[in-house]
VEXSE-857006 format. One record per residue (C-alpha): residue number from 1; x negated, z, y. Coordinates in nm, 3 decimals, decimal comma. Example, Ala and Ser with C-alpha at 12.3 -4.5 7.8 and 13.67 -1.06 7.14 Angstrom:
BEGIN
<node pos="1" c1="-1,230" c3="0,780" c2="-0,450"/>
<node pos="2" c1="-1,367" c3="0,714" c2="-0,106"/>
***
This chain:
BEGIN
<node pos="1" c1="1,196" c3="-0,232" c2="2,065"/>
<node pos="2" c1="1,042" c3="-0,554" c2="2,176"/>
<node pos="3" c1="1,008" c3="-0,933" c2="2,034"/>
<node pos="4" c1="0,666" c3="-0,885" c2="1,889"/>
<node pos="5" c1="0,713" c3="-0,513" c2="1,730"/>
<node pos="6" c1="1,034" c3="-0,641" c2="1,546"/>
<node pos="7" c1="0,845" c3="-0,951" c2="1,392"/>
<node pos="8" c1="0,555" c3="-0,723" c2="1,270"/>
<node pos="9" c1="0,785" c3="-0,499" c2="1,155"/>
<node pos="10" c1="0,940" c3="-0,791" c2="0,939"/>
<node pos="11" c1="0,623" c3="-0,928" c2="0,830"/>
<node pos="12" c1="0,514" c3="-0,578" c2="0,723"/>
<node pos="13" c1="0,814" c3="-0,531" c2="0,489"/>
<node pos="14" c1="0,758" c3="-0,892" c2="0,380"/>
<node pos="15" c1="0,428" c3="-0,805" c2="0,272"/>
<node pos="16" c1="0,500" c3="-0,449" c2="0,111"/>
<node pos="17" c1="0,794" c3="-0,599" c2="-0,104"/>
<node pos="18" c1="0,574" c3="-0,902" c2="-0,184"/>
<node pos="19" c1="0,269" c3="-0,638" c2="-0,300"/>
<node pos="20" c1="0,520" c3="-0,471" c2="-0,513"/>
<node pos="21" c1="0,642" c3="-0,748" c2="-0,638"/>
<node pos="22" c1="0,332" c3="-0,928" c2="-0,730"/>
<node pos="23" c1="0,205" c3="-0,595" c2="-0,887"/>
<node pos="24" c1="0,542" c3="-0,540" c2="-1,109"/>
<node pos="25" c1="0,547" c3="-0,871" c2="-1,267"/>
<node pos="26" c1="0,181" c3="-1,006" c2="-1,245"/>
<node pos="27" c1="0,009" c3="-0,614" c2="-1,214"/>
<node pos="28" c1="-0,201" c3="-0,776" c2="-0,936"/>
<node pos="29" c1="-0,225" c3="-0,788" c2="-0,560"/>
<node pos="30" c1="-0,347" c3="-1,124" c2="-0,445"/>
<node pos="31" c1="-0,621" c3="-1,094" c2="-0,221"/>
<node pos="32" c1="-0,498" c3="-1,347" c2="0,041"/>
<node pos="33" c1="-0,192" c3="-1,101" c2="0,106"/>
<node pos="34" c1="-0,428" c3="-0,781" c2="0,162"/>
<node pos="35" c1="-0,642" c3="-0,997" c2="0,404"/>
<node pos="36" c1="-0,311" c3="-1,117" c2="0,581"/>
<node pos="37" c1="-0,152" c3="-0,781" c2="0,570"/>
<node pos="38" c1="-0,462" c3="-0,611" c2="0,718"/>
<node pos="39" c1="-0,567" c3="-0,911" c2="0,976"/>
<node pos="40" c1="-0,183" c3="-0,860" c2="1,099"/>
<node pos="41" c1="-0,210" c3="-0,480" c2="1,123"/>
<node pos="42" c1="-0,527" c3="-0,508" c2="1,325"/>
<node pos="43" c1="-0,386" c3="-0,754" c2="1,563"/>
<node pos="44" c1="-0,065" c3="-0,528" c2="1,603"/>
<node pos="45" c1="-0,289" c3="-0,223" c2="1,706"/>
<node pos="46" c1="-0,353" c3="-0,353" c2="2,062"/>
<node pos="47" c1="-0,010" c3="-0,425" c2="2,146"/>
<node pos="48" c1="0,102" c3="-0,090" c2="2,046"/>
<node pos="49" c1="-0,181" c3="0,134" c2="2,201"/>
<node pos="50" c1="-0,478" c3="-0,097" c2="2,379"/>
<node pos="51" c1="-0,788" c3="-0,116" c2="2,268"/>
<node pos="52" c1="-0,878" c3="0,208" c2="2,145"/>
<node pos="53" c1="-0,585" c3="0,189" c2="1,962"/>
<node pos="54" c1="-0,750" c3="-0,088" c2="1,745"/>
<node pos="55" c1="-1,067" c3="0,149" c2="1,716"/>
<node pos="56" c1="-0,875" c3="0,414" c2="1,545"/>
<node pos="57" c1="-0,673" c3="0,138" c2="1,343"/>
<node pos="58" c1="-1,010" c3="-0,053" c2="1,224"/>
<node pos="59" c1="-1,154" c3="0,326" c2="1,146"/>
<node pos="60" c1="-0,876" c3="0,423" c2="0,889"/>
<node pos="61" c1="-0,878" c3="0,065" c2="0,746"/>
<node pos="62" c1="-1,223" c3="0,146" c2="0,637"/>
<node pos="63" c1="-1,179" c3="0,509" c2="0,553"/>
<node pos="64" c1="-0,899" c3="0,363" c2="0,324"/>
<node pos="65" c1="-1,137" c3="0,125" c2="0,177"/>
<node pos="66" c1="-1,395" c3="0,339" c2="0,080"/>
<node pos="67" c1="-1,166" c3="0,599" c2="-0,057"/>
<node pos="68" c1="-0,971" c3="0,310" c2="-0,253"/>
<node pos="69" c1="-1,288" c3="0,209" c2="-0,393"/>
<node pos="70" c1="-1,419" c3="0,530" c2="-0,508"/>
<node pos="71" c1="-1,086" c3="0,567" c2="-0,701"/>
<node pos="72" c1="-1,120" c3="0,238" c2="-0,858"/>
<node pos="73" c1="-1,445" c3="0,317" c2="-0,917"/>
<node pos="74" c1="-1,342" c3="0,592" c2="-1,120"/>
<node pos="75" c1="-1,050" c3="0,402" c2="-1,293"/>
<node pos="76" c1="-0,793" c3="0,608" c2="-1,107"/>
<node pos="77" c1="-0,657" c3="0,288" c2="-0,886"/>
<node pos="78" c1="-0,669" c3="-0,087" c2="-0,955"/>
<node pos="79" c1="-0,869" c3="-0,262" c2="-0,712"/>
<node pos="80" c1="-0,589" c3="-0,458" c2="-0,558"/>
<node pos="81" c1="-0,433" c3="-0,123" c2="-0,514"/>
<node pos="82" c1="-0,713" c3="-0,007" c2="-0,307"/>
<node pos="83" c1="-0,753" c3="-0,315" c2="-0,072"/>
<node pos="84" c1="-0,353" c3="-0,349" c2="-0,037"/>
<node pos="85" c1="-0,378" c3="0,046" c2="0,091"/>
<node pos="86" c1="-0,669" c3="-0,008" c2="0,289"/>
<node pos="87" c1="-0,437" c3="-0,333" c2="0,445"/>
<node pos="88" c1="-0,150" c3="-0,098" c2="0,501"/>
<node pos="89" c1="-0,382" c3="0,159" c2="0,665"/>
<node pos="90" c1="-0,473" c3="-0,075" c2="0,940"/>
<node pos="91" c1="-0,129" c3="-0,094" c2="1,046"/>
<node pos="92" c1="-0,158" c3="0,305" c2="1,173"/>
<node pos="93" c1="-0,415" c3="0,486" c2="1,344"/>
<node pos="94" c1="-0,666" c3="0,727" c2="1,179"/>
<node pos="95" c1="-0,418" c3="1,060" c2="1,317"/>
<node pos="96" c1="-0,123" c3="0,920" c2="1,098"/>
<node pos="97" c1="-0,351" c3="0,862" c2="0,783"/>
<node pos="98" c1="-0,279" c3="1,192" c2="0,617"/>
<node pos="99" c1="0,064" c3="1,101" c2="0,679"/>
<node pos="100" c1="0,026" c3="0,761" c2="0,511"/>
<node pos="101" c1="-0,139" c3="0,895" c2="0,219"/>
<node pos="102" c1="0,124" c3="1,179" c2="0,166"/>
<node pos="103" c1="0,435" c3="0,900" c2="0,202"/>
<node pos="104" c1="0,272" c3="0,659" c2="-0,036"/>
<node pos="105" c1="0,192" c3="0,982" c2="-0,255"/>
<node pos="106" c1="0,546" c3="1,093" c2="-0,265"/>
<node pos="107" c1="0,684" c3="0,692" c2="-0,361"/>
<node pos="108" c1="0,406" c3="0,713" c2="-0,616"/>
<node pos="109" c1="0,541" c3="1,064" c2="-0,762"/>
<node pos="110" c1="0,886" c3="0,909" c2="-0,749"/>
<node pos="111" c1="0,781" c3="0,552" c2="-0,921"/>
<node pos="112" c1="0,588" c3="0,808" c2="-1,171"/>
<node pos="113" c1="0,899" c3="0,948" c2="-1,307"/>
<node pos="114" c1="1,126" c3="0,653" c2="-1,314"/>
<node pos="115" c1="0,854" c3="0,455" c2="-1,502"/>
<node pos="116" c1="0,828" c3="0,717" c2="-1,717"/>
<node pos="117" c1="1,239" c3="0,722" c2="-1,817"/>
<node pos="118" c1="1,191" c3="0,335" c2="-1,841"/>
<node pos="119" c1="0,931" c3="0,365" c2="-2,059"/>
<node pos="120" c1="1,073" c3="0,614" c2="-2,285"/>
<node pos="121" c1="1,400" c3="0,451" c2="-2,309"/>
<node pos="122" c1="1,251" c3="0,090" c2="-2,409"/>
<node pos="123" c1="1,083" c3="0,306" c2="-2,678"/>
<node pos="124" c1="0,739" c3="0,190" c2="-2,497"/>
<node pos="125" c1="0,456" c3="0,453" c2="-2,501"/>
<node pos="126" c1="0,390" c3="0,615" c2="-2,183"/>
<node pos="127" c1="-0,015" c3="0,581" c2="-2,189"/>
<node pos="128" c1="-0,185" c3="0,295" c2="-2,100"/>
<node pos="129" c1="-0,254" c3="0,058" c2="-2,355"/>
<node pos="130" c1="-0,620" c3="-0,153" c2="-2,332"/>
<node pos="131" c1="-0,461" c3="-0,416" c2="-2,460"/>
<node pos="132" c1="-0,166" c3="-0,485" c2="-2,259"/>
<node pos="133" c1="-0,250" c3="-0,504" c2="-1,890"/>
<node pos="134" c1="0,112" c3="-0,476" c2="-1,824"/>
<node pos="135" c1="0,152" c3="-0,120" c2="-1,941"/>
<node pos="136" c1="-0,041" c3="0,046" c2="-1,653"/>
<node pos="137" c1="0,195" c3="0,180" c2="-1,337"/>
<node pos="138" c1="0,246" c3="-0,050" c2="-1,069"/>
<node pos="139" c1="0,128" c3="0,137" c2="-0,798"/>
<node pos="140" c1="0,137" c3="-0,139" c2="-0,517"/>
<node pos="141" c1="0,503" c3="-0,068" c2="-0,546"/>
<node pos="142" c1="0,449" c3="0,292" c2="-0,409"/>
<node pos="143" c1="0,214" c3="0,178" c2="-0,201"/>
<node pos="144" c1="0,425" c3="-0,094" c2="-0,032"/>
<node pos="145" c1="0,742" c3="0,165" c2="-0,054"/>
<node pos="146" c1="0,529" c3="0,433" c2="0,117"/>
<node pos="147" c1="0,423" c3="0,196" c2="0,361"/>
<node pos="148" c1="0,733" c3="0,105" c2="0,501"/>
<node pos="149" c1="0,892" c3="0,462" c2="0,481"/>
<node pos="150" c1="0,596" c3="0,546" c2="0,700"/>
<node pos="151" c1="0,634" c3="0,253" c2="0,972"/>
<node pos="152" c1="1,021" c3="0,349" c2="0,966"/>
<node pos="153" c1="1,005" c3="0,712" c2="0,986"/>
<node pos="154" c1="0,696" c3="0,847" c2="1,133"/>
<node pos="155" c1="0,594" c3="0,530" c2="1,334"/>
***
């Protein structure tokens, strides 16, 4: 592994952990974190596979952003989650899009089970309360974990 690959991996892991922590404690993922993660992913693409890789990574980013924004519009996903997922998608070529989606979804399922158990143990309702923005599932944790898993296992 080259110095650049190691540095980019460390950056991606840090960004994913930061997104998860922000979402867990504030129920939002800052735009600056999404933008930095996206730029770094697109910058890493040509080093990984030349200029054609940059095109594939950029297309994956756009497809993920459109899908995330549709889910946001339907109320199934937060805006920060949609933007951070798209930023994470910038780190992978379009051919790995379904693997990233499955990795994040699998981590989301684990997160959901843990979240359900913790909420029950605390005596809190499982449903999201419109009065409490902190009662929703912090899906940024799953996006970060799934992205790290994807980068370490399938890249």
